[in-house]
N, C-alpha and C positions, 0 to 999 in steps of 0.2 A: 640068207646072209648077203651083205652088200659087197661081197668080194667077187667082182666081175673082171673080165679081161680089160687091160688098160685101154685098148682101142675103143671098146664100147663105152667105157667110163668117160673118155675124152669127148666123144660125140654127145653123150648125155649131159656132161658138164657144160658144153657149149650152149646147149638149149636151156639148161637150168640156171645159169648165172644171172640172166636178167630177172628171173623169178625170185631167186635168192636175194637179190638186191632189194626188191620190193618187200619181201618178207621181213628183212632186217629193219626196214623203215616202218613197218606196220606190225609191231609185236602184238598180234591179236590171235588168240588160240582158236577162235571161231574161224578166222581166215585160214589157218592151217588145216582145220578140219574140212573146210570147204575144198581146199586144194587137194588133200588126200582123197576125198570122196570123188571129186571130178576125175582125178587120175584113175582111180580104181574102176569107176563106172565106165570110163572110156574103153575098157577092155571088153565091154558088152557081154557081161555075164548072162547066161541063158538058163541056168538051172542051179539046183542046190550045190552040186559039185563045184561049179564055178565060184559061187558066192563063198562056199566053204574054203576054197583055195585062197580067195582074197582075204578072208578073215585070218587065215594062216600067215599070209604075207604080213599083215599088220601085227600079228602076235609075235612073229619072229623079229620084226623091226623093233617092237617094244622091248623084247628081251635083249636084243643086241645093244640098244640104247642104254638100258639099265646096266648091262654087263660092262660096257666100255666107257660110259660117262657117269652114270649116277653112282654106281658102287665105288669107284675111285674118289668121287667127291665126298661121299659119306665116310669113307675111310679117313680122308683128311680131316673132316669135321670131328670124327671120333677121337683122333689123336689130339686135336686142338682143344676140344671141349670135355673129353673124358668119355669113357664107355658107360653105357647105361646098364649093361648086364653085369 
């Protein structure tokens, strides 16, 4: 989960803000994949357990994105366009 202490978040945001500015100007899914891959590989995984943990990080990030952003968006669309079920 992305819920980390405020002090750590502030330090990370200071580093991430320039990257986020570039990402906003380059809406390219390949670039996002590249960024995620480089960050994950920078942890220098050495064995299956390490790689498995990284896949878990991605899976949890995916689920959190869906839960917090995609599901509310879909709920709004369902109300506006009508339920399919």
